[in-house]
C-alpha positions in Angstrom: 17.6 107.0 -23.7 16.9 103.7 -22.3 13.1 102.7 -22.0 12.4 100.2 -19.4 8.7 99.4 -19.8 6.6 97.5 -17.1 3.4 95.7 -18.7 0.3 95.6 -16.1 -3.0 96.4 -15.8 -3.9 99.9 -14.1 -5.9 100.0 -10.9 -5.3 98.4 -7.5 -7.9 95.6 -8.4 -4.9 94.2 -10.6 -1.8 95.3 -8.0 -0.5 92.2 -6.9 -1.6 90.2 -9.9 0.6 87.9 -11.8 0.0 89.5 -15.2 1.1 93.0 -13.3 5.0 91.5 -13.0 6.1 94.2 -15.3 4.4 96.8 -13.2 6.0 95.5 -9.5 9.5 95.3 -11.2 9.5 98.9 -12.6 8.3 100.0 -9.2 10.9 98.2 -7.3 13.5 99.5 -9.7 12.1 103.2 -9.2 12.2 102.4 -5.2 16.1 101.5 -5.4 16.8 104.3 -7.6 15.0 107.0 -5.8 12.9 108.2 -8.6 9.1 108.3 -8.7 7.2 107.0 -11.8 4.2 109.2 -11.7 4.4 111.7 -14.2 1.5 111.3 -16.4 1.6 111.7 -20.3 0.9 109.8 -23.2 -1.5 107.3 -21.5 1.5 106.1 -19.1 3.5 107.1 -15.9 7.3 107.5 -16.2 10.0 108.5 -14.3 13.6 109.6 -15.5 16.8 109.2 -14.3 20.4 109.3 -15.0 22.3 105.9 -14.4 25.5 104.1 -15.0 26.3 107.4 -17.8 22.9 107.1 -19.3 19.8 108.2 -19.2 16.6 106.1 -18.3 13.2 106.3 -18.7 10.9 103.9 -16.4 7.5 103.3 -18.0 4.1 101.9 -17.1 1.5 101.9 -19.8 -1.9 103.1 -18.2 -4.0 101.9 -21.2 -4.3 98.3 -19.6 -2.2 95.2 -21.0 -3.9 94.4 -24.5 -3.2 98.2 -25.7 0.0 98.7 -24.3 1.9 99.1 -27.5 -0.3 102.5 -27.7 1.5 104.3 -25.0 4.8 102.8 -25.3 5.2 104.2 -29.3 4.6 107.6 -28.2 7.7 107.4 -26.0 9.8 105.5 -28.5 8.9 108.1 -31.4 9.6 110.8 -28.9 13.0 109.5 -27.8 13.8 108.2 -31.0 14.4 105.0 -29.5 15.9 101.9 -31.1 14.6 98.3 -30.4 17.9 97.6 -28.7 16.7 100.9 -26.3 13.6 99.1 -25.4 13.5 96.8 -22.7 10.1 95.3 -21.9 9.4 93.4 -18.8 6.5 91.1 -18.5 5.4 87.9 -17.4 5.7 84.6 -19.1 3.1 81.1 -18.4 5.9 79.3 -19.9 8.9 79.7 -17.7 8.7 78.7 -13.9 7.8 81.3 -11.0 11.0 83.1 -10.2 12.7 82.3 -13.4 14.1 85.5 -15.3 15.2 85.1 -19.0 16.4 88.1 -21.2 15.6 87.7 -25.0 16.1 89.7 -28.0 12.9 89.8 -30.5 10.7 86.7 -30.8 7.1 86.2 -31.4 4.1 87.7 -28.9 3.7 83.8 -27.5 0.2 84.5 -27.0 1.0 87.5 -24.3 -1.6 90.5 -25.5 0.7 93.2 -24.0 3.6 91.9 -26.4 1.4 91.6 -29.3 0.3 95.1 -28.7 3.7 96.3 -28.6 4.8 94.7 -32.2 1.9 95.9 -34.0 2.3 99.7 -32.7 6.3 99.4 -32.9 5.6 97.9 -36.4 8.6 95.7 -35.2 9.4 92.7 -32.7 13.1 93.4 -32.4 12.7 95.0 -28.8 14.3 93.2 -25.6 12.4 91.0 -23.2 12.8 90.5 -19.7 10.5 87.7 -19.3 9.6 87.0 -15.5 8.3 83.3 -15.3 4.6 82.6 -13.4 4.1 79.2 -14.5 1.1 77.8 -16.0 -1.9 76.5 -14.4 -2.3 72.5 -14.3 1.6 72.1 -15.1 3.0 69.8 -12.2 -0.5 69.8 -10.7 -0.4 73.0 -9.4 -3.5 74.9 -9.7 -5.1 72.5 -12.2 -8.4 73.8 -13.2 -8.1 77.4 -13.1 -8.6 78.9 -16.6 -5.3 81.2 -17.5 -7.2 84.1 -17.9 -8.0 83.5 -14.7 -4.8 82.6 -13.1 -2.7 85.7 -14.7 -5.4 88.1 -12.8 -4.8 86.0 -9.7 -2.5 87.5 -7.0 0.9 85.6 -6.6 1.3 83.2 -3.6 3.3 84.1 -0.9 6.2 81.6 -2.2 5.9 83.1 -6.0 6.1 86.7 -4.5 9.4 85.8 -2.4 10.7 84.4 -5.7 10.0 87.6 -7.6 11.7 89.6 -4.7 14.8 87.3 -4.3 15.4 88.0 -8.4 15.2 91.8 -8.2 19.0 91.8 -7.3 19.7 89.7 -10.3 17.2 92.1 -12.3 18.8 95.2 -11.3 22.3 93.9 -11.8 21.2 93.0 -15.2 20.0 96.1 -16.5 23.1 97.9 -15.6 25.1 95.2 -17.3 22.7 95.9 -20.2 23.0 99.6 -20.3 26.6 99.6 -19.4 28.3 96.5 -21.5 25.7 95.4 -23.8 23.2 92.6 -24.5 25.7 89.3 -24.2 26.7 89.9 -21.1 23.4 90.8 -19.5 22.1 87.7 -21.2 24.9 85.7 -19.5 24.0 87.0 -16.2 20.2 86.7 -16.4 19.7 83.7 -18.4 21.8 81.0 -16.2 19.1 81.6 -13.2 16.8 78.7 -13.1 
């Protein structure tokens, strides 16, 4: 079982915000694969499907970002998922909007959702699909906006288009990860700037 975990905050007020990029990707994958992410259990919403000869669980924690690990840990325990079977999709301030990067392990980098996952899973070796949202003030863009307000603000129309344009690549990268392994998926995803 591959767990594809989108990070975000529940509630309509957060639905289109930069911090909910992970939720947005999981929702779009669910739409493309024809599965509903609506089964509520263990403080998360999930949807399961068989794809490319494997079982995949799309997962959205319902605990708010800072406690994401609490919900994800229950699914990891239930499915006996190993770190290489856990793909966490989340926003990243230190990458340009629209950039996508797949990594294995690493620190939290100031991301409270990742910090929670490391704490509850007891490992930092799970896979992460980072979605660039840019940092306020870089290149004079959104200068003067505190990071906390920036991540909880809606995507600009250009940023949303960049995320949407990356979805074909993300879907193909997931297929490569599931079928061919991490190296091939990284070669595909990490070349897009």
